[in-house]
C-alpha positions, -999 to 999 in steps of 0.1 A, spaced: -1 1 1 14 34 -10 -1 71 -9 -12 83 -38 1 115 -50 -30 134 -47 -41 118 -15 -45 136 16 -25 122 43 -54 121 68 -74 100 39 -41 76 33 -36 73 71 -74 64 81 -74 40 48 -39 24 63 -53 21 97 -84 0 85 -63 -22 70 -43 -27 100 -73 -28 125 -88 -57 101 -55 -77 99 -55 -74 139 -88 -89 140 -77 -118 120 -49 -124 144 -20 -106 130 -2 -85 158 16 -52 151 37 -27 171 33 10 170 70 7 155 58 -12 126 31 11 121 50 41 121 79 28 98 51 15 74 35 52 74 67 69 69 84 43 42 48 45 22 43 85 22 46 106 -14 84 121 -16 66 157 -10 68 145 27 106 135 30 117 167 48 89 157 76 98 121 78 135 133 83 122 157 111 105 127 127 136 105 124 157 129 140 135 145 167 117 113 179 125 76 190 105 57 164 105 26 186 89 43 216 64 69 194 31 62 193 10 59 161 -11 88 175 18 110 175 
């Protein structure tokens, strides 16, 4: 799943979280770190500066998905 160029971040995040929640109901387990990394890895290039800022300023391993 990748973010589309014209997609709003809120819409993409909502879609991704819907998939994650569906997978969790099927027994899959995910940490916030795994979800955070997936979100940052699949954003479009226009969010690169935000991803870098997050990676530099926060410990992604302990960051909650809501952050």
